[in-house]
C-alpha positions in Angstrom: 24.8 9.6 -35.2 26.0 11.5 -32.2 23.1 13.9 -32.2 20.5 10.9 -31.6 22.8 9.4 -28.8 22.4 12.9 -27.1 18.8 13.4 -27.7 18.5 10.1 -26.3 20.6 10.8 -23.1 18.6 14.2 -22.7 14.9 12.7 -23.0 16.2 9.7 -20.6 17.2 12.3 -18.4 14.2 14.3 -18.6 11.7 11.4 -17.9 13.8 10.8 -14.8 13.8 14.2 -13.6 9.9 14.3 -14.0 9.5 11.2 -12.6 11.5 12.4 -9.7 9.4 15.8 -9.3 6.6 13.8 -9.4 7.7 11.5 -6.1 8.9 14.6 -4.3 5.4 16.1 -4.7 3.8 12.9 -3.3 6.1 13.0 -0.5 5.7 16.4 0.2 2.0 16.0 -0.3 1.7 13.4 2.3 3.7 15.8 5.3 1.0 18.4 4.4 -2.1 16.2 4.3 -0.9 14.5 7.8 -0.4 17.8 9.0 -3.2 20.2 7.9 -5.6 17.3 6.7 -6.8 17.1 3.1 -9.2 20.0 3.2 -7.0 22.5 4.5 -3.9 21.8 2.4 -3.2 23.7 -0.3 -1.0 23.2 -3.5 1.1 26.1 -3.0 2.2 24.4 0.3 2.4 20.9 -1.9 4.8 22.8 -4.3 6.6 24.4 -1.6 7.5 21.3 0.5 8.4 19.6 -3.4 11.2 22.4 -3.7 9.4 23.4 -6.8 6.8 25.8 -8.5 2.9 25.9 -8.4 3.3 25.0 -12.3 5.2 22.2 -11.7 2.4 20.7 -9.5 0.0 21.5 -12.8 2.3 19.6 -14.9 1.6 16.1 -13.0 -1.7 16.8 -11.3 -4.9 19.0 -12.1 -5.8 19.2 -8.3 -5.4 17.8 -4.6 -8.0 15.3 -5.5 -5.7 13.7 -8.2 -2.7 14.0 -5.9 -4.6 12.2 -3.1 -5.6 9.3 -5.4 -2.2 9.2 -6.5 -0.8 8.5 -3.1 -3.3 5.9 -2.7 -2.2 4.3 -5.7 1.5 4.4 -4.3 0.1 2.7 -1.1 -2.0 0.2 -3.0 0.2 -1.2 -5.4 3.5 -2.4 -3.7 0.7 -4.3 -1.6 -1.0 -5.8 -4.6 2.5 -6.8 -6.4 3.8 -8.0 -3.4 0.6 -10.3 -3.2 1.0 -11.6 -6.8 4.5 -12.1 -6.8 4.2 -14.0 -3.4 1.4 -16.0 -4.2 2.6 -16.9 -8.1 5.3 -19.1 -6.7 5.2 -22.5 -6.2 5.4 -23.7 -2.4 5.7 -26.9 -0.9 3.7 -25.3 2.2 1.0 -22.6 1.0 0.0 -22.1 4.4 3.5 -21.1 5.3 3.9 -19.4 2.2 1.0 -16.9 2.9 2.4 -16.6 6.6 5.7 -15.6 5.0 3.9 -12.8 3.0 2.0 -11.2 5.5 5.3 -11.0 7.7 7.1 -9.3 5.0 4.5 -6.8 4.3 4.6 -5.7 7.7 8.6 -6.0 8.2 8.7 -3.9 4.9 7.2 -1.1 6.2 9.6 -0.9 8.8 12.1 0.4 6.0 9.5 2.6 4.1 8.8 5.5 5.7 6.8 6.9 2.8 4.4 4.2 2.4 4.0 4.1 6.2 2.9 7.7 6.3 0.5 7.1 3.6 -1.1 4.0 5.7 -1.4 6.5 8.5 -3.1 9.1 6.5 -5.7 6.7 4.8 -6.6 4.5 7.5 -6.6 7.0 10.4 -6.9 10.5 9.3 -8.8 10.4 6.1 -13.0 10.7 6.1 -13.6 10.5 2.1 -15.2 14.0 2.3 -16.3 17.1 -0.1 -14.0 16.5 -3.2 -12.5 13.2 -2.0 -15.8 11.7 -2.0 -15.9 10.3 -5.8 -12.7 8.3 -4.5 -14.3 6.4 -1.5 -16.0 3.6 -4.0 -12.8 3.6 -6.1 -10.5 2.9 -3.2 -13.4 0.8 -1.8 -13.3 -1.8 -4.9 -9.2 -1.8 -4.6 -9.5 -3.3 -1.3 -12.0 -5.9 -2.5 -9.7 -7.1 -5.3 -6.7 -7.7 -2.8 -9.3 -9.7 -0.9 -10.1 -11.5 -3.8 -6.9 -12.9 -4.5 -6.5 -13.9 -1.0 -9.5 -15.8 -1.2 -8.7 -17.6 -4.6 -5.5 -18.5 -3.2 -7.5 -19.9 0.1 -10.0 -21.7 -2.5 -6.7 -23.5 -4.2 -5.5 -24.5 -0.9 -9.0 -26.0 -0.1 -9.2 -28.0 -3.5 -5.7 -29.4 -2.8 -6.4 -30.5 0.8 -4.1 -28.0 2.3 -6.5 -26.4 4.2 -9.0 -27.2 7.1 -11.9 -28.6 6.2 -13.7 -26.4 9.1 -12.4 -23.5 7.0 -14.7 -21.3 4.6 -12.3 -19.3 2.2 -14.6 -16.2 2.2 -14.9 -15.8 5.8 -11.5 -16.6 6.5 -10.5 -13.8 3.8 -12.4 -11.4 5.7 -10.9 -12.6 9.2 -7.5 -12.5 8.3 -8.0 -9.1 6.7 -9.7 -7.7 10.3 -6.6 -9.4 12.0 -3.8 -8.3 10.2 -5.6 -4.6 9.6 -5.5 -4.7 13.9 -1.9 -5.1 13.9 -1.4 -2.5 11.7 -3.4 0.1 13.8 -1.5 -0.8 16.6 1.6 -0.2 14.7 0.7 2.9 13.2 -0.4 4.1 16.3 3.0 4.3 17.8 5.5 2.8 14.9 8.6 4.2 17.6 7.2 2.4 20.1 5.8 -1.0 18.7 8.2 -3.7 17.8 7.2 -4.9 14.8 10.1 -6.8 14.0 9.3 -9.0 17.1 5.3 -8.8 16.9 4.6 -9.4 12.9 6.2 -13.0 13.0 4.6 -14.0 16.4 1.1 -12.6 15.8 0.8 -13.5 12.1 2.1 -16.8 13.1 -0.4 -17.3 15.9 -3.2 -16.7 13.1 -1.9 -19.2 10.8 -1.2 -22.1 13.0 -5.3 -22.3 12.9 -5.1 -22.6 9.3 -3.6 -26.5 8.9 -5.6 -29.2 7.5 -7.4 -31.6 10.3 
C-alpha cells in the first residue's frame, strides 16, 4: 500500500515536471521566434532558453514546426474556450453578454504576457513559409471555427428578436472580427503605451451599441 502511494506521488510529480518543461519550452520558443524568426531559430537556442537539453526538446516535439503549431494552440485554445464558456451561459441581454466577452478577452491580454507575445508572433511576424506552410490552412480553419461560433450565436439572437432586423449575422461576424482585430493590432503595436483598460470598453461598446433591435 505504501509503495503504491509513493508510486502515485512519483508519477504525479513526473507528469507535472514534464508539463512544466513543455511550458518552459513554449515560453522560450516565443522569445526566440520573435527575436530571430522561426526560420533562423534553432532547437538548441530554444532548449537553452528553457534551461534544458536538446534531448528534452525532442521528448515533447519532433521539430520547430511542431513547436510553432503548439504555440498557435496555446494562443487559440483559451480564446475558443472563453467563447464557449461565455456564450453557453444564459443572459437576459445577449448583446451585452457578447460585449462583455470581447472586453474580457482584451483585458485578459494585459495580464498574460505569454499569450500577448504569441499573438504578436502570429499576427505580425509570421508568413507561413517553408516548413510552416502546411500549417497555414490548419490555422485558417481554426479561425473559421471561432467565427462560426459567433455567427451561430448571432443567428440565435436574430431568431429571438434580439438583433437589429437590418443585421446580417454572417456579415456582422466578419465585420466584428475585422473591428476587433484592428483594436488588437493597435494594442500589440505598443502595448505599454496603448491604454487597453480604457480603450477596450469604449471601442467595443461603440461597436455593440449598433446591434440592438430596431
